[in-house]
PDB file as gemmi writes it, atoms N, CA and C in Angstrom:
CRYST1    1.000    1.000    1.000  90.00  90.00  90.00 P 1                      
ATOM      1  N   MET A   1      20.547   6.312  -7.884  1.00  0.00           N  
ATOM      2  CA  MET A   1      20.163   6.977  -6.774  1.00  0.00           C  
ATOM      3  C   MET A   1      18.976   6.058  -5.923  1.00  0.00           C  
ATOM      4  N   LYS A   2      18.843   5.978  -4.874  1.00  0.00           N  
ATOM      5  CA  LYS A   2      18.413   5.345  -3.832  1.00  0.00           C  
ATOM      6  C   LYS A   2      16.941   6.266  -3.572  1.00  0.00           C  
ATOM      7  N   VAL A   3      15.803   5.931  -3.916  1.00  0.00           N  
ATOM      8  CA  VAL A   3      14.563   6.559  -3.506  1.00  0.00           C  
ATOM      9  C   VAL A   3      14.398   6.514  -2.134  1.00  0.00           C  
ATOM     10  N   LYS A   4      14.012   7.686  -1.499  1.00  0.00           N  
ATOM     11  CA  LYS A   4      13.698   7.676  -0.053  1.00  0.00           C  
ATOM     12  C   LYS A   4      12.494   7.151   0.650  1.00  0.00           C  
ATOM     13  N   GLU A   5      11.622   7.523  -0.290  1.00  0.00           N  
ATOM     14  CA  GLU A   5      10.149   6.603   0.177  1.00  0.00           C  
ATOM     15  C   GLU A   5       9.367   6.188  -0.866  1.00  0.00           C  
ATOM     16  N   ILE A   6       8.473   5.527  -0.522  1.00  0.00           N  
ATOM     17  CA  ILE A   6       7.409   4.962  -1.547  1.00  0.00           C  
ATOM     18  C   ILE A   6       6.171   5.053  -0.836  1.00  0.00           C  
ATOM     19  N   ILE A   7       5.062   5.591  -1.868  1.00  0.00           N  
ATOM     20  CA  ILE A   7       3.877   5.884  -1.314  1.00  0.00           C  
ATOM     21  C   ILE A   7       2.952   4.700  -1.720  1.00  0.00           C  
ATOM     22  N   PHE A   8       1.716   4.246  -1.105  1.00  0.00           N  
ATOM     23  CA  PHE A   8       0.819   3.413  -1.191  1.00  0.00           C  
ATOM     24  C   PHE A   8      -0.459   4.048  -1.158  1.00  0.00           C  
ATOM     25  N   LEU A   9      -1.065   3.790  -2.167  1.00  0.00           N  
ATOM     26  CA  LEU A   9      -2.621   4.481  -2.114  1.00  0.00           C  
ATOM     27  C   LEU A   9      -3.313   3.054  -1.386  1.00  0.00           C  
ATOM     28  N   VAL A  10      -4.156   3.296  -0.345  1.00  0.00           N  
ATOM     29  CA  VAL A  10      -4.730   2.233   0.488  1.00  0.00           C  
ATOM     30  C   VAL A  10      -6.285   2.440   0.103  1.00  0.00           C  
ATOM     31  N   GLU A  11      -6.907   1.533  -0.207  1.00  0.00           N  
ATOM     32  CA  GLU A  11      -8.810   1.678  -0.214  1.00  0.00           C  
ATOM     33  C   GLU A  11      -9.080   0.486   0.419  1.00  0.00           C  
ATOM     34  N   GLU A  12     -10.439   0.670   1.090  1.00  0.00           N  
ATOM     35  CA  GLU A  12     -10.963  -0.289   1.681  1.00  0.00           C  
ATOM     36  C   GLU A  12     -11.860  -1.222   0.267  1.00  0.00           C  
ATOM     37  N   ASP A  13     -11.567  -2.713   0.478  1.00  0.00           N  
ATOM     38  CA  ASP A  13     -12.088  -3.313  -0.425  1.00  0.00           C  
ATOM     39  C   ASP A  13     -13.447  -3.380  -0.145  1.00  0.00           C  
ATOM     40  N   PRO A  14     -14.420  -3.459  -1.283  1.00  0.00           N  
ATOM     41  CA  PRO A  14     -15.936  -3.515  -1.089  1.00  0.00           C  
ATOM     42  C   PRO A  14     -16.353  -4.812  -0.365  1.00  0.00           C  
ATOM     43  N   GLU A  15     -15.607  -5.871  -0.812  1.00  0.00           N  
ATOM     44  CA  GLU A  15     -15.799  -7.356  -0.152  1.00  0.00           C  
ATOM     45  C   GLU A  15     -15.526  -7.407   1.368  1.00  0.00           C  
ATOM     46  N   ASP A  16     -14.071  -6.893   1.518  1.00  0.00           N  
ATOM     47  CA  ASP A  16     -13.714  -7.174   2.966  1.00  0.00           C  
ATOM     48  C   ASP A  16     -12.393  -6.795   2.977  1.00  0.00           C  
ATOM     49  N   GLY A  17     -11.777  -6.248   4.075  1.00  0.00           N  
ATOM     50  CA  GLY A  17      -9.986  -5.800   4.097  1.00  0.00           C  
ATOM     51  C   GLY A  17      -9.770  -4.468   3.333  1.00  0.00           C  
ATOM     52  N   TYR A  18      -8.339  -4.577   2.935  1.00  0.00           N  
ATOM     53  CA  TYR A  18      -7.863  -3.565   2.234  1.00  0.00           C  
ATOM     54  C   TYR A  18      -7.024  -3.703   1.046  1.00  0.00           C  
ATOM     55  N   ASN A  19      -6.786  -2.844   0.147  1.00  0.00           N  
ATOM     56  CA  ASN A  19      -6.238  -2.936  -0.983  1.00  0.00           C  
ATOM     57  C   ASN A  19      -5.012  -2.150  -0.981  1.00  0.00           C  
ATOM     58  N   ALA A  20      -3.801  -2.167  -1.315  1.00  0.00           N  
ATOM     59  CA  ALA A  20      -2.662  -1.260  -1.605  1.00  0.00           C  
ATOM     60  C   ALA A  20      -1.823  -1.274  -3.025  1.00  0.00           C  
ATOM     61  N   THR A  21      -1.769  -0.354  -3.510  1.00  0.00           N  
ATOM     62  CA  THR A  21      -1.102  -0.045  -4.656  1.00  0.00           C  
ATOM     63  C   THR A  21       0.047   1.028  -4.700  1.00  0.00           C  
ATOM     64  N   ALA A  22       1.055   0.567  -4.920  1.00  0.00           N  
ATOM     65  CA  ALA A  22       2.329   1.398  -4.894  1.00  0.00           C  
ATOM     66  C   ALA A  22       2.164   2.513  -5.979  1.00  0.00           C  
ATOM     67  N   LEU A  23       2.516   3.758  -5.799  1.00  0.00           N  
ATOM     68  CA  LEU A  23       2.275   4.649  -6.695  1.00  0.00           C  
ATOM     69  C   LEU A  23       3.853   4.635  -7.681  1.00  0.00           C  
ATOM     70  N   GLY A  24       3.930   4.384  -8.963  1.00  0.00           N  
ATOM     71  CA  GLY A  24       5.020   4.419  -9.597  1.00  0.00           C  
ATOM     72  C   GLY A  24       6.093   3.014  -9.546  1.00  0.00           C  
ATOM     73  N   TYR A  25       5.328   2.021  -8.959  1.00  0.00           N  
ATOM     74  CA  TYR A  25       6.040   0.903  -9.011  1.00  0.00           C  
ATOM     75  C   TYR A  25       4.959  -0.012  -9.174  1.00  0.00           C  
ATOM     76  N   SER A  26       5.192  -1.180  -9.483  1.00  0.00           N  
ATOM     77  CA  SER A  26       4.360  -2.344  -9.945  1.00  0.00           C  
ATOM     78  C   SER A  26       4.116  -3.427  -8.711  1.00  0.00           C  
ATOM     79  N   ILE A  27       3.546  -2.748  -7.638  1.00  0.00           N  
ATOM     80  CA  ILE A  27       3.564  -3.389  -6.445  1.00  0.00           C  
ATOM     81  C   ILE A  27       1.973  -3.273  -5.909  1.00  0.00           C  
ATOM     82  N   PHE A  28       1.422  -4.417  -5.733  1.00  0.00           N  
ATOM     83  CA  PHE A  28       0.022  -4.647  -5.301  1.00  0.00           C  
ATOM     84  C   PHE A  28       0.097  -5.474  -4.291  1.00  0.00           C  
ATOM     85  N   THR A  29      -1.002  -5.280  -3.118  1.00  0.00           N  
ATOM     86  CA  THR A  29      -1.217  -6.275  -2.253  1.00  0.00           C  
ATOM     87  C   THR A  29      -2.374  -6.037  -1.476  1.00  0.00           C  
ATOM     88  N   GLU A  30      -2.978  -6.993  -0.366  1.00  0.00           N  
ATOM     89  CA  GLU A  30      -4.052  -6.797   0.047  1.00  0.00           C  
ATOM     90  C   GLU A  30      -4.131  -7.599   1.545  1.00  0.00           C  
ATOM     91  N   GLY A  31      -4.991  -7.213   2.425  1.00  0.00           N  
ATOM     92  CA  GLY A  31      -4.967  -7.562   3.745  1.00  0.00           C  
ATOM     93  C   GLY A  31      -6.261  -7.658   4.153  1.00  0.00           C  
ATOM     94  N   GLU A  32      -6.767  -8.590   5.302  1.00  0.00           N  
ATOM     95  CA  GLU A  32      -7.829  -8.727   5.859  1.00  0.00           C  
ATOM     96  C   GLU A  32      -8.118  -7.452   7.031  1.00  0.00           C  
ATOM     97  N   THR A  33      -7.060  -7.374   7.491  1.00  0.00           N  
ATOM     98  CA  THR A  33      -6.976  -6.014   8.448  1.00  0.00           C  
ATOM     99  C   THR A  33      -5.862  -5.021   8.241  1.00  0.00           C  
ATOM    100  N   PHE A  34      -5.917  -4.007   8.756  1.00  0.00           N  
ATOM    101  CA  PHE A  34      -4.905  -3.030   8.581  1.00  0.00           C  
ATOM    102  C   PHE A  34      -3.639  -3.391   9.119  1.00  0.00           C  
ATOM    103  N   GLU A  35      -3.185  -4.351  10.104  1.00  0.00           N  
ATOM    104  CA  GLU A  35      -1.750  -4.733  10.530  1.00  0.00           C  
ATOM    105  C   GLU A  35      -1.593  -6.134   9.561  1.00  0.00           C  
ATOM    106  N   VAL A  36      -2.412  -6.648   8.881  1.00  0.00           N  
ATOM    107  CA  VAL A  36      -1.901  -7.825   8.122  1.00  0.00           C  
ATOM    108  C   VAL A  36      -1.535  -7.129   6.627  1.00  0.00           C  
ATOM    109  N   LEU A  37      -2.347  -6.021   6.401  1.00  0.00           N  
ATOM    110  CA  LEU A  37      -2.028  -5.129   5.237  1.00  0.00           C  
ATOM    111  C   LEU A  37      -0.494  -4.665   5.400  1.00  0.00           C  
ATOM    112  N   LYS A  38      -0.178  -3.953   6.561  1.00  0.00           N  
ATOM    113  CA  LYS A  38       1.210  -3.390   6.500  1.00  0.00           C  
ATOM    114  C   LYS A  38       2.280  -4.248   6.477  1.00  0.00           C  
ATOM    115  N   ASN A  39       2.060  -5.804   6.927  1.00  0.00           N  
ATOM    116  CA  ASN A  39       2.967  -6.665   6.815  1.00  0.00           C  
ATOM    117  C   ASN A  39       3.147  -7.399   5.295  1.00  0.00           C  
ATOM    118  N   ASN A  40       1.984  -7.310   4.704  1.00  0.00           N  
ATOM    119  CA  ASN A  40       1.960  -7.610   3.364  1.00  0.00           C  
ATOM    120  C   ASN A  40       2.731  -6.811   2.497  1.00  0.00           C  
ATOM    121  N   ILE A  41       2.515  -5.477   2.791  1.00  0.00           N  
ATOM    122  CA  ILE A  41       3.405  -4.334   2.024  1.00  0.00           C  
ATOM    123  C   ILE A  41       4.646  -4.640   2.294  1.00  0.00           C  
ATOM    124  N   LYS A  42       5.408  -4.898   3.528  1.00  0.00           N  
ATOM    125  CA  LYS A  42       6.580  -4.844   3.766  1.00  0.00           C  
ATOM    126  C   LYS A  42       7.017  -6.225   2.985  1.00  0.00           C  
ATOM    127  N   ASP A  43       6.191  -7.385   2.833  1.00  0.00           N  
ATOM    128  CA  ASP A  43       6.707  -8.692   1.859  1.00  0.00           C  
ATOM    129  C   ASP A  43       6.507  -8.319   0.473  1.00  0.00           C  
ATOM    130  N   ALA A  44       5.603  -7.397   0.131  1.00  0.00           N  
ATOM    131  CA  ALA A  44       5.542  -7.290  -1.412  1.00  0.00           C  
ATOM    132  C   ALA A  44       6.876  -6.208  -1.517  1.00  0.00           C  
ATOM    133  N   ILE A  45       7.484  -5.155  -0.874  1.00  0.00           N  
ATOM    134  CA  ILE A  45       8.335  -4.353  -1.325  1.00  0.00           C  
ATOM    135  C   ILE A  45       9.745  -5.327  -1.123  1.00  0.00           C  
ATOM    136  N   GLU A  46       9.844  -6.063  -0.432  1.00  0.00           N  
ATOM    137  CA  GLU A  46      11.033  -7.234  -0.481  1.00  0.00           C  
ATOM    138  C   GLU A  46      11.102  -7.811  -1.544  1.00  0.00           C  
ATOM    139  N   CYS A  47      10.182  -8.544  -1.988  1.00  0.00           N  
ATOM    140  CA  CYS A  47      10.000  -9.313  -3.274  1.00  0.00           C  
ATOM    141  C   CYS A  47      10.205  -8.475  -4.299  1.00  0.00           C  
ATOM    142  N   HIS A  48       9.759  -6.881  -4.688  1.00  0.00           N  
ATOM    143  CA  HIS A  48       9.890  -6.219  -5.681  1.00  0.00           C  
ATOM    144  C   HIS A  48      11.310  -5.765  -5.814  1.00  0.00           C  
ATOM    145  N   PHE A  49      11.937  -5.498  -4.808  1.00  0.00           N  
ATOM    146  CA  PHE A  49      13.471  -5.091  -4.923  1.00  0.00           C  
ATOM    147  C   PHE A  49      14.567  -6.094  -4.940  1.00  0.00           C  
ATOM    148  N   ASP A  50      15.237  -5.895  -5.878  1.00  0.00           N  
ATOM    149  CA  ASP A  50      16.404  -7.276  -5.690  1.00  0.00           C  
ATOM    150  C   ASP A  50      17.567  -7.060  -4.670  1.00  0.00           C  
ATOM    151  N   LYS A  51      17.822  -5.805  -4.400  1.00  0.00           N  
ATOM    152  CA  LYS A  51      18.808  -5.595  -3.099  1.00  0.00           C  
ATOM    153  C   LYS A  51      18.044  -4.915  -1.998  1.00  0.00           C  
ATOM    154  N   THR A  52      18.184  -5.415  -0.926  1.00  0.00           N  
ATOM    155  CA  THR A  52      17.996  -4.741   0.307  1.00  0.00           C  
ATOM    156  C   THR A  52      18.085  -3.253   0.507  1.00  0.00           C  
ATOM    157  N   GLU A  53      19.423  -2.757   0.207  1.00  0.00           N  
ATOM    158  CA  GLU A  53      19.891  -1.410   0.172  1.00  0.00           C  
ATOM    159  C   GLU A  53      18.945  -0.552  -0.801  1.00  0.00           C  
ATOM    160  N   ASP A  54      18.263  -0.889  -1.684  1.00  0.00           N  
ATOM    161  CA  ASP A  54      17.399  -0.106  -2.614  1.00  0.00           C  
ATOM    162  C   ASP A  54      15.949  -0.008  -2.184  1.00  0.00           C  
ATOM    163  N   ILE A  55      15.615  -0.811  -0.875  1.00  0.00           N  
ATOM    164  CA  ILE A  55      14.309  -0.562  -0.533  1.00  0.00           C  
ATOM    165  C   ILE A  55      14.206   0.803   0.102  1.00  0.00           C  
ATOM    166  N   PRO A  56      13.267   1.517  -0.329  1.00  0.00           N  
ATOM    167  CA  PRO A  56      13.006   2.979   0.586  1.00  0.00           C  
ATOM    168  C   PRO A  56      12.995   2.958   2.179  1.00  0.00           C  
ATOM    169  N   GLY A  57      13.411   3.851   2.656  1.00  0.00           N  
ATOM    170  CA  GLY A  57      13.373   3.804   4.172  1.00  0.00           C  
ATOM    171  C   GLY A  57      11.999   4.000   4.695  1.00  0.00           C  
ATOM    172  N   ILE A  58      11.353   5.038   4.028  1.00  0.00           N  
ATOM    173  CA  ILE A  58       9.960   5.166   4.180  1.00  0.00           C  
ATOM    174  C   ILE A  58       8.792   4.717   3.456  1.00  0.00           C  
ATOM    175  N   VAL A  59       7.907   4.271   4.253  1.00  0.00           N  
ATOM    176  CA  VAL A  59       6.768   3.767   3.536  1.00  0.00           C  
ATOM    177  C   VAL A  59       5.539   4.756   3.790  1.00  0.00           C  
ATOM    178  N   ARG A  60       4.804   5.386   2.925  1.00  0.00           N  
ATOM    179  CA  ARG A  60       3.972   6.414   3.038  1.00  0.00           C  
ATOM    180  C   ARG A  60       2.347   5.773   2.827  1.00  0.00           C  
ATOM    181  N   LEU A  61       1.711   5.559   3.456  1.00  0.00           N  
ATOM    182  CA  LEU A  61       0.102   5.038   3.100  1.00  0.00           C  
ATOM    183  C   LEU A  61      -0.869   6.246   3.102  1.00  0.00           C  
ATOM    184  N   HIS A  62      -1.224   6.359   1.790  1.00  0.00           N  
ATOM    185  CA  HIS A  62      -2.020   7.168   1.673  1.00  0.00           C  
ATOM    186  C   HIS A  62      -3.686   6.737   1.748  1.00  0.00           C  
ATOM    187  N   ILE A  63      -4.478   6.865   2.475  1.00  0.00           N  
ATOM    188  CA  ILE A  63      -5.778   6.187   2.874  1.00  0.00           C  
ATOM    189  C   ILE A  63      -6.751   6.891   2.225  1.00  0.00           C  
ATOM    190  N   VAL A  64      -7.665   6.171   1.155  1.00  0.00           N  
ATOM    191  CA  VAL A  64      -8.828   6.899   0.553  1.00  0.00           C  
ATOM    192  C   VAL A  64      -9.727   6.287   0.904  1.00  0.00           C  
ATOM    193  N   ARG A  65     -10.746   6.676   1.377  1.00  0.00           N  
ATOM    194  CA  ARG A  65     -11.912   6.159   1.654  1.00  0.00           C  
ATOM    195  C   ARG A  65     -13.039   6.892   1.071  1.00  0.00           C  
ATOM    196  N   GLU A  66     -13.823   6.027   0.356  1.00  0.00           N  
ATOM    197  CA  GLU A  66     -15.205   6.792  -0.463  1.00  0.00           C  
ATOM    198  C   GLU A  66     -16.211   6.700   0.328  1.00  0.00           C  
ATOM    199  N   GLU A  67     -17.175   7.517   0.495  1.00  0.00           N  
ATOM    200  CA  GLU A  67     -18.302   7.473   0.994  1.00  0.00           C  
ATOM    201  C   GLU A  67     -19.474   8.318   0.318  1.00  0.00           C  
ATOM    202  N   MET A  68     -20.694   7.918   0.194  1.00  0.00           N  
ATOM    203  CA  MET A  68     -21.801   8.355  -0.345  1.00  0.00           C  
ATOM    204  C   MET A  68     -22.907   8.931   0.427  1.00  0.00           C  
ATOM    205  N   PHE A  69     -23.513   9.968   0.073  1.00  0.00           N  
ATOM    206  CA  PHE A  69     -24.835  10.317   1.005  1.00  0.00           C  
ATOM    207  C   PHE A  69     -25.715  10.902   0.178  1.00  0.00           C  
ATOM    208  N   SER A  70     -27.051  10.862   0.443  1.00  0.00           N  
ATOM    209  CA  SER A  70     -28.316  11.534  -0.259  1.00  0.00           C  
ATOM    210  C   SER A  70     -28.286  12.952  -0.140  1.00  0.00           C  
ATOM    211  N   TYR A  71     -28.424  13.515  -1.072  1.00  0.00           N  
ATOM    212  CA  TYR A  71     -28.600  15.094  -0.612  1.00  0.00           C  
ATOM    213  C   TYR A  71     -30.200  15.411  -1.116  1.00  0.00           C  
ATOM    214  N   GLY A  72     -30.734  16.004  -0.102  1.00  0.00           N  
ATOM    215  CA  GLY A  72     -32.059  16.122  -0.073  1.00  0.00           C  
ATOM    216  C   GLY A  72     -33.074  15.362   0.410  1.00  0.00           C  
TER     217      GLY A  72                                                      
END                                                                             
């Protein structure tokens, strides 16, 4: 059965750019900008799946941003 979507957890890299990890798949990529990251995700998906028809039609990016602040 073909999966309809694949979800990536996207985080800002502490050094620069972004990292993306697919949930439920061994797919990881990175990019210096968000646009480069999206292109790299497409390339990584194509490399992961053997057949084009197995690639999910929807790619969902779950963007996580960690922030800290001092209380008090």
